[in-house]
C-alpha positions, 0 to 999 in steps of 0.5 A: 412901152412893151417891156412895160406891158410884159412886166405887167402881164407877168404880175397881173395875168395868170400863168397857164404854164404852171397850171399845166392848162391843156390848150384843147380844153381852154376857154375862149378867154384863156386863149385870148389871154394867151394870145395877148401875152404872146403878141406883147412878148414878141413885141418886147423882144423886137424892141430895141 
């Protein structure tokens, strides 16, 4: 399930690394998206 979510995140959500986003200047929405992507990625990696 998490691997599917990770693929959807990659396809649907913006990639802030490519945009060179400064976390100190990120909005609350951008921080929420980063946190969501991190949470899904860690669970997808733990899933076996």
